[in-house]
N, C-alpha and C positions, 0 to 999 in steps of 0.2 A: 370327259373323254381325251383326258390328259394323261399321257403316260411323263416315264424320267426318263425315256431313253436320249439321250444326245450325240450326235453323229459328226466326223469333222473329215474331209476329205482338202489334202496338202497337193499342193504342184511345189517343189521345192526345185531352184533354177539351178543350174549349173555351177557350180563352183570351181573349175579346175581354172587354174592361172600357171603362168609361167612363174620363175622364180622372181624373174626382174619388174614381173605387173601385179601389183599390190589390188587383190582385191576392192572392187567397189560396193556399196552399201548398197544391197538389196532394195528392189521395193516391194511392198505389201499392198495386196488387193484385200479386201477380206469381205466376204460375201456372207450374208446372214438370212437367213429364208425363217417364217413366220410359221409356229404350230408345223414343222416339218416330219411326220413320221419315219422310218426307213422302211416304206413302201416306193423301193428307187431298182434300177435293174441291176447295181453294182451291191445291192444286198439280196441278191436272188429272188427279185420279183420279177420274173419273167414277161408277167404282163403290163407291167408299166411301164411307159412308153417317157425316159430321160435319157436321152441320146447325150448332153451335154454333161449333167454330172458325171453320166458313164465313163466318160472319156476323159474327164476332170480325173477320176477316179484310177481311170488306168493308166494317165500321167504321172499320177504322183502315189501318195500313198492312203490308205482306205483304215478307217478307224475303225473296229467290229466292236469292241468295248470301252466304248465311250459312253459318261452318264453325267448329266446334266446334275448340277447343285439342288434343285427346287424344280417341282414341275406347274409354274406359273412364269409367265412372260417376265415381270418387271425384276423378280428374286433371279431369277437365274440370270436374266443379261448384266443385272449388276454386280453378282461374285462374277460371273465370268470377264468383265471389264476392268473390276476392282484387282482380283485375284482374292479375293474374302470370300470363305465362308457366311452362306444370310444368317448364322447365329452372330456373327461380324457386322456384317454391314444392317443388322435388324431389318432388313425389308423382305417382308415376310407376304407382302400384298401390293398390290400395284398402285397404290398413291402418294409411296414414302421416294423422295428423292435422296440417293444413297449419300449427298453430300452432307448432310443431316443432321447426321451421324460422323460421318469422318468427311470431314470438310476440309482434311488436306491429304487426302489419301491421292495417288500418283495413279492413274487409269494407263489400260494399255496403249491407247493412241496418244495419250497426256505422252506418254513415254518415250515415241517414236518423235514427237512434233519437239519435245526440250533438247532433245538430240539430232538437231537440225534437219527434219525432214517434216515436206508438206502432209500435213492429218486434215482429211475431211471426209465429212457424213456426207452421202445422198440418199434419203429416206429412213427408215426404223433400225436404229442401234442399239440408243438405248430404248427406254420404252417409253408408249405412250400408245392412247386408247385405238383401237383398229374397230370400225371405221372412222369411229365420232373425231378421232384428232387427227386426221390427214391430213396433211398441207399445211400441220401447225410442227413447232417443235418438243410440245409433249412435254415428257420428264427429260430432256434430254443436257446432257454437260457441258456448256460453253466452253470450261478451261480444257477440255478435250480435241477442239479444233481448230486450225485457222480457217476454217469455209466451212458452210452449212448448205446442205439445198433440200427442200422438201415438197417434193414432187406433189400433183393432186391431178388427179384422172377423169376421164371419161365418166370411170367405174363408181365416183363419188357422185358423178351430178345424176346417174339412171340411179340412186341407191333406192329410189318408189316403184323399181321393178326386182327387187328383189325377192325370189319366195323366198317364206322367214315359214318355217314348218311351230316355232316355238313364238306367237307375237302376242304373248300375257307375259313372257319373261320380262318386256324393256327393254332390252339389250340388246341391240342387234349384234353384237359382238361379240357374244356370249349365246350365241342359239343356232341353234343346225337351219343353214339357210344359205341360198345360191342364188345365181343367176348366169345365165347363159347371156353374156354378153354381146351386145354391137360393135359396131367399130373394130377397125385394126390393136395390132398388139403394143402400137407404140403409143394409141390413145389413153390407155389404161394405164393406171399409177405407176404398176409395176416395169411397163415396157417406157415409162418416162422414166425411171430412177436408174434402167440402163442406160440412157439415153444421155442423162446427164453426168454419169460415171465413165462413160466413153471419151463425153465434152472435157472429163478431169484430165483421164490419163492422155488425150490428146494434148492438153495446156502443160502437165508437168511432167511431160515423158524425158526431160533430160534433167532431171532433178530428182534424188532420191523422194518416195513419197509414201503414205499411208492414207490410202482411201478404201473406204467403207462401204460398200454398196448394201442398203439394209433392204430386202423386197418383205412385202406384205401377206404376199398369199405361201400358204394356201391354209391363211387365216379365213375365219369365219367373219363376215358373208362368203364361200368359197363363190369367188370372179374370173371368169375365164372365158376368152370370145369364142363363140360357136363350132369353130375348126376342130379347136381342144378337145369338145365335147364328144365330136364323131369318131373320136378315136375310141372311145370306150361307149361301145354301142349298150342303151341301156339292159338289151334281154342277156346279156353275159357279164354285168356287173351283180355277183352274189355276195351274199353275207357271211362272216364266220357263222362255223357250228361248234358250239360249246356242248358236252357231255355234260348230260341231264340236271346230274347229281353238282355240278361243274359249283353251282353258288349256295352248296350247302355247308352247312358251319363255318359260314367268313359271317362275322361279327358285323351289325347296324354299320359301324362308326366307319367300318372302310368303301362304305359308298359314298359317292360324290351328290347322289339323287337317289332318292329311295325306291321311285318308279328302273326298272333296267330299261337304257334306252329312250329315257324322257319318255313312257308310253307312246312311244311311234311304230304306225303298221312298217314292215317292212318293204312296203312299194317305197314307203316314203323314204327311210331309212337308207335303201336301196337309189331313191335318186339323189339322197345327199351326198353317197360316198361316191356316187357318179360326177359330182361337180367338185369333191375334193380332188379324185384323182387328175380330171380337168386341169384344174386348179392347178396344181403340182404338176404336170408337165408344160403350163403358161410357166410357169414361173420358172421351170428346167430351159425354155425357151429361151430367155432374157439373160440365165448363165452362160449360153452359149453365145450369145452376142457379145456380153467381157471377153471370152476366151476367145473367139475370133479379131476382137481388137487389139486384146496383147499379141497376137502373132502379128497383124500387118502393121501395129508400131514397133513393131520388134522387142518387144519388151518382156516374151515370157523367159528368155533366161536369163533376166535378171531380176526375176519379179516370185517371192512366196505368193503366194493364192491357196487361203485358208476358207473354206466351206463350211459352214457352220449350221444349227436350228438351235433356237431357245431351249424349246423341249417337242418332246413325240405330241399324237394324237392319238385316238382310240378308236377304231373304225366299225366297232361293235365288238373286239372281242373280250371278253372277260364280263 
């Protein structure tokens, strides 16, 4: 259910200076979501509640024709962070660390680090399995960072309460699964990512930084506090309607699974989609916390904000 679309939002600082005032090094706040498709208000999906990403789009540049190199987490992230295509990194699955092939490659954060920036990661930037490796380094790249933080929230502790529609799959991180979570935003892993990122912004606001905030949602299992589910009443969640002949003539090799939508009935697919939409809005709220912190710390005018996803996610299309 993954698709090849990658979208990028950038907020560029104002670089207007007087002739006698040399421009200072701009900071970088690099925000990455996981498995986020373009069901966002700023992409014309009016039913979606993503006010903070939409706010970022209004303040910056919205890229409407940007595509990822590979529709899988590790290959896409390795390609993005190294600037190399997957046929060069040779990373085409989720188990290979790119430096086994390219030991001397200079990554994006490493470039900033070697040029005097404080470089830090909070959460998932390079690949590791969700939810199994939450709280660990996974396939992180130590040369990229001065500091790393691996949050682990209540969503991980309450994982036994996840509703999994594909239990025989054996991999919760590749199953259509969701949970209306107990507790507050701040108790969830993505809430902790935002909290720790804000703490780093406060600590390093007076010197150039490259700080990467890696959110885990809406990667499955789709988890969000209950209030976000209330934003999307089940009776209003609809599935895409493809023409009856849409699949005709498509070679079997083109399908990831032989049975459309994993053989699940419409009710389960709608409940899963509701979980996905709720997880998107929950992640959006954490983006809002970061944007508010930049404004509060008076960092917005000298900080480049980049928002990306590693790849998209199909919600019943095709």
